[in-house]
C-alpha positions in Angstrom: -43.5 -42.6 63.4 -46.4 -40.3 64.5 -49.2 -41.6 66.8 -52.3 -39.4 66.9 -54.2 -39.5 70.2 -57.5 -37.9 71.0 -55.8 -34.8 72.6 -52.3 -34.8 71.4 -49.9 -35.9 68.7 -46.8 -37.8 69.9 -43.7 -38.5 68.0 -42.1 -41.8 68.9 -38.4 -41.7 68.1 -36.5 -44.9 67.4 -33.5 -45.1 69.7 -30.4 -43.9 67.9 -27.7 -46.5 67.1 -25.4 -45.2 69.8 -26.5 -43.8 73.2 -23.9 -41.0 73.1 -20.9 -39.9 71.2 -18.6 -40.8 74.0 -15.7 -43.0 72.7 -15.9 -45.4 75.6 -19.7 -45.8 75.1 -19.1 -46.4 71.3 -16.6 -49.1 72.1 -18.8 -50.7 74.8 -21.7 -50.9 72.4 -19.6 -53.0 70.1 -17.7 -55.0 72.7 -19.9 -54.8 75.8 -20.2 -58.6 75.9 -17.4 -61.1 76.4 -18.2 -63.0 73.3 -17.2 -60.3 70.8 -13.7 -59.9 72.1 -13.3 -63.7 72.4 -14.2 -64.0 68.7 -11.5 -61.4 67.8 -9.1 -63.2 70.2 -9.7 -66.5 68.4 -9.0 -64.9 65.0 -5.8 -63.2 66.1 -4.3 -65.7 68.5 -5.3 -69.1 67.0 -6.3 -68.2 63.4 -9.9 -69.3 63.7 -11.8 -68.5 60.5 -15.0 -70.6 60.4 -18.1 -70.9 62.5 -17.1 -74.4 63.6 -13.7 -73.1 64.8 -15.2 -70.4 66.9 -17.7 -72.9 68.2 -14.8 -75.1 69.4 -13.5 -72.4 71.7 -13.0 -73.6 75.3 -15.5 -71.0 76.5 -18.3 -73.0 74.8 -20.3 -70.2 73.1 -23.7 -71.3 72.1 -24.4 -71.5 68.3 -27.2 -69.0 68.3 -25.1 -66.5 70.4 -22.1 -67.0 68.1 -24.3 -66.4 65.0 -25.7 -63.2 66.5 -22.2 -62.0 67.5 -20.7 -62.7 64.1 -23.5 -60.7 62.4 -23.0 -57.9 64.9 -19.3 -57.7 64.4 -19.8 -57.8 60.6 -22.4 -55.0 60.8 -20.0 -52.9 62.9 -17.2 -53.3 60.4 -14.9 -55.4 62.6 -15.0 -58.6 60.5 -15.6 -59.6 56.9 -17.5 -62.7 55.9 -16.9 -64.5 52.6 -17.8 -67.9 51.2 -15.2 -70.5 51.5 -13.3 -71.2 48.2 -13.2 -75.0 49.0 -16.5 -75.6 50.7 -19.7 -73.8 49.6 -21.4 -74.5 52.9 -18.8 -72.6 54.9 -18.0 -69.0 55.4 -14.6 -67.6 56.2 -14.3 -64.7 58.7 -11.4 -62.3 58.8 -10.7 -58.9 60.4 -11.2 -55.7 58.5 -8.7 -52.8 58.8 -10.9 -51.6 61.7 -10.6 -55.0 63.3 -6.9 -55.2 62.8 -6.6 -51.9 64.7 -7.8 -53.9 67.8 -4.5 -55.9 68.0 -2.7 -53.4 70.2 -5.8 -53.3 72.5 -5.9 -57.1 72.6 -2.2 -57.2 73.3 -2.6 -54.9 76.3 -5.7 -56.8 77.6 -3.7 -60.1 77.4 -0.8 -58.5 79.2 -3.1 -57.3 81.9 -4.9 -60.6 82.2 -1.5 -62.5 82.3 -0.4 -60.3 85.3 -3.6 -60.6 87.3 -5.2 -63.9 86.4 -4.6 -66.4 89.2 -3.9 -69.1 86.7 -3.0 -67.6 83.3 -3.3 -70.3 80.6 -1.0 -69.1 77.9 1.7 -70.9 76.1 5.4 -70.3 76.7 5.6 -68.3 73.5 3.2 -65.7 74.9 5.4 -65.1 77.9 8.5 -65.0 75.7 6.9 -62.3 73.5 6.6 -60.0 76.5 10.4 -59.7 76.4 10.2 -58.1 73.0 9.4 -54.4 72.2 5.6 -54.0 72.3 5.6 -52.3 68.9 7.6 -55.0 67.3 5.2 -57.7 68.5 2.2 -55.7 67.4 3.6 -55.1 64.0 4.5 -58.8 63.6 1.0 -59.8 64.8 -0.8 -57.5 62.4 1.3 -58.8 59.5 0.6 -62.3 60.5 -3.1 -61.9 60.7 -3.2 -60.0 57.4 -1.3 -62.9 55.8 -3.9 -65.4 57.1 -1.9 -66.6 60.1 -2.2 -65.7 63.7 -0.1 -65.2 66.9 0.4 -69.0 67.3 -0.5 -70.7 64.0 0.4 -70.5 60.4 3.6 -70.0 58.4 3.6 -66.2 59.1 2.7 -66.5 62.8 4.3 -64.3 65.4 5.7 -67.4 67.0 7.6 -68.2 63.8 8.6 -64.6 62.9 10.0 -63.9 66.4 11.4 -67.4 67.0 9.2 -68.0 70.1 9.0 -71.8 69.8 9.7 -73.7 72.9 13.2 -74.9 73.6 
C-alpha cells in the first residue's frame, strides 16, 4: 500500500507472516499459547475429534478461543477439518502429517512435566510407558493416532498395543 503525503511518499508494509526465519520463532508463532498444544494433546492422548470434546477439556477453554485456535492450527497445517459422516452439524478434527510429527515433542514435554510437576495427573499407563523404549512408544503412538485411536482410547491405542492396562 502506498500513502502519498504532501512532502513524501511512504510505503506501508504489511508485517510478514513470521517475524524471522529462526526455527524457534517459527514454532512459537504456531504454539506460543497454551491452547494450541492442549488441543494437540487432547487429540493424541484422549482421541478428541470434535469441538465439543475439546470444549470438555478440564482446562475449560472458552468456545471463541477454541474456535480461533482450531482455525489457526488448520491454517498452519497441523490439523485437518472435515464434516462428520454421521452428523452434518459436526466437524471432525485430525492431525496432518505435520501434526503427527509433533508426537515425539509432546512425548518429551509430558515426560518433562511428569518429572517436575508437583502433582502430575497422569494415569498408571503413562508411567508404565516410560519403562519402554522411547522410539517404540512414539511409533505405537503415531500408528494409534493415524488409525483414529489415541494414547489411552480406541482399539489401536498405545495402552492396548503395549499392554499398559492397570493390573
